[in-house]
Phi, psi and omega in degrees: 000147181251133178273131180237133183255148181300325185279347180055035184297338182264006186272109185290344179297331185274124175264319177212143182211161164253145183220144178218145182214135178209162173257135180240140173218101180222186185287344181258333187204141172231119181153194180269145173233130177236157178221131172243134170246124182276104180281325176209135182230154178291323179201145178299157173245121180231133176238153176263132181221114178062036176083004182241136174278126183241119173288129182249328178223133176195172177298132177091356178280161178233146167236124176246128183241136174254129179241086184291144175292143175055039181232167179244038177204165170222136183252125176251119174261123185254125185244147172276186183287352173262007182062034175256139179293129173259334173187161168250132183240117183252115177270126175274134186219167179289312177196165175249140182209180181233136179276185184293341177276349183092011181270122178295151177208168171217157175261110185295130177257026169077314183288144180223148175240136181237133174241127176264156175305335178292344184098353176294140179237136180233140169257124183246159167067031175300323180293323176298320177297314176301311180297321180297322178289316181298320182272000176078020177279340175223158178277171175295322181291323177293320175300312180297323177299312181299315180296313181294321182290318180295321180295317179296317184290320181298320182295340183226013190301320183287345178253003180297134182303324181294322179292312183292326183255016187302317181292327175299316181291322176299312177298329176287323182282326190301317178293348182270356186297141178225142186278140171217147178263143177254169180256000000 
């Protein structure tokens, strides 16, 4: 499993960013919410999804991540430089936690769910999950957890409160952004 942090401090693609982090407890969500604005990147990140190339990272883009308490997923809402959502990316994980610096992280369980604004839903990296089990990087119980959580999320992804209220959280987080330089 790979540990992934909200601040993306180890991501060499980022040259300069703004970052914000807060704890939210409301009727729709309880947990940490982070927002990154990519001020300068080494190279754009573009992925193909359903036959369409989708830019995910570039100068002026944003990633907002929700790290819910006591859950097995993290939701990343990706915005372009016009502040339009380009996709929601749900990482299925073993658990969400916070490190000694106060930065949320999760231990990735390989499976991912993607929701596009068009309503298309994709399940990604099933082969990585199978390989991780086969090579002993995860246990059978972790494998079963990943499959069950992805299935549960797919069945309700379009009604998930983080998806429905994403722009409200974005508007809340944007004024909190602070600049940091990366290496």
